[in-house]
C-alpha positions as CSV (number, residue, x, y, z in Angstrom):
1,M,-20.0,-19.4,-12.5
2,H,-23.6,-18.5,-13.1
3,V,-26.4,-19.8,-15.3
4,T,-28.4,-17.7,-17.8
5,A,-31.4,-18.6,-20.0
6,D,-33.0,-16.8,-22.9
7,R,-36.7,-16.5,-23.6
8,K,-36.6,-19.4,-26.1
9,G,-35.5,-21.9,-23.4
10,A,-31.8,-22.1,-24.2
11,V,-29.6,-22.3,-21.0
12,W,-25.9,-21.8,-20.7
13,E,-23.2,-21.3,-18.1
14,E,-21.3,-18.0,-18.0
15,N,-17.8,-18.0,-16.6
16,S,-15.7,-15.3,-18.3
17,L,-12.2,-14.2,-17.5
18,Q,-13.8,-11.3,-15.6
19,D,-16.0,-13.6,-13.6
20,K,-13.0,-15.7,-12.6
21,A,-11.0,-12.7,-11.5
22,L,-13.9,-11.4,-9.4
23,E,-14.5,-14.8,-7.9
24,W,-10.9,-14.9,-6.8
25,M,-10.9,-11.4,-5.4
26,Y,-14.1,-11.9,-3.4
27,G,-13.1,-15.4,-2.3
28,H,-9.6,-14.9,-1.1
29,L,-8.1,-12.6,1.6
30,P,-5.5,-10.8,-0.7
31,G,-8.3,-10.1,-3.2
32,R,-10.6,-8.8,-0.5
33,L,-7.8,-6.5,0.8
34,F,-7.4,-5.1,-2.7
35,L,-11.1,-4.7,-3.0
36,K,-11.3,-2.5,0.1
37,L,-9.4,0.1,-2.0
38,L,-11.1,-0.6,-5.3
39,I,-14.7,-0.2,-4.1
40,R,-14.2,3.3,-2.7
41,P,-16.2,5.9,-4.7
42,S,-13.0,8.1,-4.9
43,V,-11.2,5.3,-6.8
44,S,-14.2,4.8,-9.1
45,K,-14.2,8.5,-9.7
46,L,-10.6,8.5,-10.8
47,G,-11.3,5.6,-13.2
48,G,-14.2,7.5,-14.6
49,Q,-12.0,10.5,-15.3
50,F,-9.6,8.4,-17.3
51,L,-12.5,6.8,-19.2
52,D,-13.9,10.3,-20.1
53,S,-10.5,11.2,-21.6
54,S,-9.5,10.8,-25.3
55,L,-6.8,8.4,-24.2
56,S,-9.4,5.8,-23.5
57,K,-10.6,5.6,-27.1
58,A,-8.0,2.9,-27.7
59,F,-10.1,0.4,-25.7
60,I,-13.3,0.8,-27.8
61,R,-12.5,-1.5,-30.8
62,P,-11.0,-4.4,-28.7
63,F,-14.1,-4.2,-26.5
64,I,-16.5,-4.4,-29.4
65,N,-14.6,-7.4,-30.9
66,R,-14.2,-9.3,-27.7
67,N,-18.0,-9.0,-26.8
68,S,-19.3,-9.4,-30.4
69,I,-21.4,-6.2,-30.1
70,D,-23.6,-5.6,-33.1
71,M,-22.9,-1.9,-33.8
72,S,-25.6,-1.8,-36.5
73,E,-28.2,-1.3,-33.6
74,Y,-26.5,1.9,-32.5
75,E,-26.2,5.5,-33.8
76,K,-23.5,5.8,-36.5
77,R,-21.0,8.3,-35.0
78,S,-17.5,8.6,-33.8
79,Y,-16.8,8.5,-30.0
80,V,-14.5,10.9,-28.2
81,S,-13.8,8.6,-25.2
82,Y,-14.6,5.1,-23.9
83,N,-17.4,6.4,-21.7
84,D,-18.8,8.2,-24.7
85,F,-19.0,4.9,-26.4
86,F,-20.2,3.0,-23.3
87,K,-23.2,5.4,-23.1
88,R,-24.0,5.0,-26.8
89,R,-27.6,5.4,-27.9
90,L,-29.6,3.0,-30.0
91,A,-30.3,4.0,-33.6
92,P,-33.8,5.4,-34.2
93,G,-36.2,2.6,-34.6
94,A,-33.7,-0.1,-33.4
95,R,-36.0,-1.1,-30.5
96,K,-39.7,-0.6,-30.2
97,P,-41.1,-1.2,-26.7
98,E,-44.2,-3.4,-26.5
99,E,-47.2,-1.0,-27.0
100,N,-50.0,-2.9,-25.2
101,P,-50.4,-0.8,-22.0
102,E,-51.3,-3.9,-19.9
103,I,-48.0,-5.6,-20.8
104,F,-45.2,-5.0,-18.2
105,I,-42.0,-4.3,-20.0
106,S,-38.3,-4.5,-19.2
107,P,-36.6,-1.1,-18.5
108,C,-33.3,-2.3,-19.9
109,D,-31.1,-4.9,-21.4
110,S,-30.0,-7.3,-18.6
111,R,-30.1,-10.6,-16.9
112,L,-33.3,-10.7,-14.8
113,T,-34.2,-12.3,-11.5
114,V,-37.7,-12.0,-10.0
115,C,-38.8,-13.1,-6.6
116,E,-41.7,-12.4,-4.2
117,I,-41.5,-10.0,-1.3
118,D,-43.1,-11.7,1.7
119,R,-45.5,-10.1,4.1
120,E,-42.6,-9.2,6.4
121,S,-41.1,-7.2,3.5
122,T,-38.1,-9.5,3.1
123,F,-36.7,-11.4,0.0
124,F,-33.9,-13.9,-0.7
125,I,-31.3,-13.3,-3.4
126,K,-28.0,-15.1,-3.9
127,H,-27.8,-16.8,-0.5
128,T,-28.6,-13.5,1.3
129,W,-31.8,-12.3,3.0
130,Y,-32.6,-8.7,2.4
131,T,-35.3,-6.5,4.0
132,V,-36.9,-3.9,1.7
133,S,-36.6,-1.3,4.5
134,G,-32.8,-2.0,4.6
135,L,-32.6,-1.5,0.8
136,L,-34.7,1.7,0.9
137,R,-33.8,2.9,4.4
138,D,-37.5,3.7,4.7
139,F,-40.0,1.5,6.6
140,K,-43.1,3.3,5.4
141,T,-42.2,2.9,1.7
142,A,-41.1,-0.7,2.3
143,D,-44.5,-1.7,3.7
144,R,-46.2,-0.7,0.4
145,Y,-44.4,-3.5,-1.4
146,A,-45.1,-6.4,1.1
147,G,-46.6,-9.3,-0.9
148,G,-45.5,-7.9,-4.3
149,Y,-42.5,-8.7,-6.4
150,I,-38.9,-7.4,-6.7
151,W,-37.4,-7.5,-10.2
152,I,-33.6,-7.3,-10.3
153,F,-32.1,-6.4,-13.7
154,R,-28.3,-7.0,-13.7
155,L,-26.5,-5.3,-16.5
156,C,-23.3,-6.7,-17.8
157,V,-20.6,-4.5,-19.4
158,D,-21.6,-5.5,-22.9
159,D,-25.3,-4.6,-22.4
160,Y,-26.9,-1.3,-23.5
161,H,-26.6,0.9,-20.4
162,R,-29.6,3.2,-20.9
163,Y,-32.9,2.5,-19.2
164,I,-36.5,3.6,-19.7
165,Y,-39.8,4.1,-17.8
166,I,-42.1,1.1,-18.0
167,D,-45.4,3.0,-18.0
168,N,-47.0,6.4,-18.3
169,G,-47.3,8.1,-14.9
170,K,-46.0,10.7,-12.5
171,E,-42.6,10.3,-11.0
172,S,-41.8,11.4,-7.4
173,L,-38.6,13.2,-6.4
174,R,-35.7,10.8,-6.1
175,R,-33.9,9.6,-3.0
176,R,-30.1,9.1,-3.2
177,I,-28.4,6.7,-0.8
178,P,-24.6,6.9,-0.5
179,G,-22.5,3.8,-0.3
180,V,-19.5,1.9,-1.7
181,L,-19.3,0.3,-5.2
182,H,-19.1,-3.5,-5.1
183,T,-19.5,-5.4,-8.4
184,V,-23.1,-6.7,-8.9
185,N,-21.6,-9.8,-10.5
186,P,-22.8,-13.0,-8.6
187,A,-19.2,-13.4,-7.4
188,A,-20.0,-10.6,-4.9
189,G,-23.6,-11.4,-4.4
190,D,-22.7,-14.9,-3.1
191,R,-20.7,-13.4,-0.3
192,L,-22.0,-9.8,0.4
193,P,-25.3,-8.0,0.7
194,V,-24.3,-5.8,-2.2
195,Y,-27.7,-4.2,-2.7
196,K,-27.6,-2.8,0.9
197,E,-24.1,-1.5,0.6
198,N,-23.8,0.0,-2.8
199,A,-24.6,3.6,-3.7
200,R,-28.1,3.8,-5.2
201,E,-31.0,6.1,-6.1
202,Y,-34.7,5.5,-6.4
203,S,-38.1,7.1,-7.2
204,L,-41.7,6.1,-7.2
205,L,-43.8,6.0,-10.4
206,K,-47.5,6.5,-9.9
207,S,-48.3,4.5,-13.1
208,E,-51.4,4.3,-15.2
209,N,-51.6,0.5,-15.3
210,F,-49.4,-1.1,-12.5
211,G,-50.0,0.8,-9.3
212,T,-47.0,2.6,-7.7
213,V,-43.8,1.1,-9.1
214,L,-40.5,1.7,-7.4
215,Q,-37.5,2.0,-9.7
216,M,-34.0,2.0,-8.3
217,E,-30.6,2.3,-10.0
218,V,-27.7,0.7,-8.2
219,G,-24.1,1.7,-8.9
220,A,-21.4,-0.9,-9.1
221,L,-17.6,-1.5,-9.3
222,L,-16.0,1.2,-11.4
223,V,-19.3,2.9,-12.1
224,G,-18.8,6.4,-10.9
225,K,-22.1,7.9,-11.9
226,I,-25.8,7.1,-12.1
227,E,-26.9,9.7,-14.7
228,N,-30.6,10.3,-14.5
229,C,-32.7,12.9,-16.4
230,Q,-34.8,15.6,-14.8
231,E,-36.9,14.3,-11.8
232,G,-40.4,14.8,-10.5
233,K,-42.4,15.0,-13.7
234,T,-45.0,13.3,-15.9
235,V,-43.3,10.6,-18.0
236,K,-44.3,8.3,-20.9
237,R,-43.9,4.6,-21.4
238,G,-40.6,3.9,-23.2
239,Q,-39.2,7.4,-22.4
240,E,-35.5,7.3,-21.4
241,K,-34.9,7.8,-17.6
242,G,-31.1,7.8,-17.6
243,N,-27.9,5.8,-18.0
244,F,-24.9,4.4,-16.2
245,A,-21.3,5.2,-16.8
246,F,-18.8,2.4,-17.3
247,G,-19.2,-1.0,-15.6
248,G,-21.8,-3.5,-14.7
249,S,-24.8,-2.1,-12.8
250,T,-28.3,-2.9,-11.7
251,V,-31.9,-1.6,-12.1
252,I,-34.4,-2.8,-9.5
253,L,-38.2,-2.5,-9.8
254,M,-40.7,-3.2,-7.0
255,T,-44.3,-3.8,-7.8
256,Q,-47.2,-3.9,-5.3
257,A,-49.2,-7.0,-4.4
258,G,-51.9,-7.8,-6.9
259,K,-50.7,-5.4,-9.6
260,V,-48.4,-7.3,-11.9
261,R,-48.0,-11.0,-12.8
262,P,-44.4,-12.0,-14.0
263,D,-44.2,-14.3,-17.0
264,E,-43.9,-18.0,-16.0
265,D,-40.6,-18.7,-17.7
266,I,-38.9,-15.9,-15.7
267,L,-40.4,-17.0,-12.4
268,E,-39.5,-20.7,-13.1
269,N,-35.9,-19.7,-14.0
270,A,-35.6,-17.6,-10.9
271,G,-36.8,-20.5,-8.8
272,K,-33.9,-22.6,-10.1
273,G,-31.3,-19.8,-9.6
274,I,-31.2,-19.0,-13.3
275,E,-31.1,-15.4,-14.6
276,T,-33.2,-14.7,-17.7
277,K,-31.7,-12.6,-20.5
278,V,-34.1,-9.8,-21.4
279,R,-34.0,-6.7,-23.7
280,L,-35.2,-3.2,-23.2
281,G,-38.9,-2.8,-24.0
282,E,-39.8,-6.5,-24.2
283,R,-42.6,-8.2,-22.3
284,I,-41.7,-9.7,-18.9
285,G,-45.1,-9.8,-17.3
286,C,-48.7,-8.4,-17.5
287,K,-51.2,-6.4,-15.5
288,K,-52.9,-8.6,-12.9
289,V,-56.6,-8.4,-13.1
290,I,-58.2,-9.0,-9.7
291,Q,-61.3,-11.3,-10.0
292,E,-64.3,-9.9,-8.1
């Protein structure tokens, strides 16, 4: 069971049938033995092949109904497979990212946790200590984010699974780190260092307003692909960066010390172990002005 809050202050517990199943698998020996097979990228790839097939269309309507998805937000079109539906696009004008360039925006729909990265470049999430160098496998890059913030955007299966750039800037070439595919549900995070074990990909954005922002996409259980657009180019605020195939997944941002101030409600919730539900393009912080 995990706790979520919205930006208006409402707080609720989430414990779906999927959550219960994952808690059992990660919490019991028979489940963990089954997971050893399930988290392998080859198995995820086979699942992805089925979800790309026309046979998977039968799952679309039950999924929409079960998760009460408002399809009026999305392009009106027919879908050739479940993955085609899962990667659906918003209708033109359905979302308009905050335009003030000094407002720090969410790259995606998600449940957000923010915490400080200490001067030793470590942070604490879901009962687990992480080092930034372990996450990135790069000590030099990790040192750039000491004293800053890490922003963890956990996407659920009913979220919009496309994500954007949070500012104008120049993107570096991406680094891909192979790994397994644990779920990013808290059921796994309570027991395993999933962000150090899962397949992931990141790049650096030399932004106009927020310093050099690191953006990472993390694959998860039954997510066979992180599908990013062309890399190493000049990008615009609100421009689509890419999408995930089926499943829950995570986007991670890192901001440097003194560059961004998270909104107080998000920091307060994170301090209580509560995730904050946010939407693509909405305000989650602002540019930090250093007083002379």
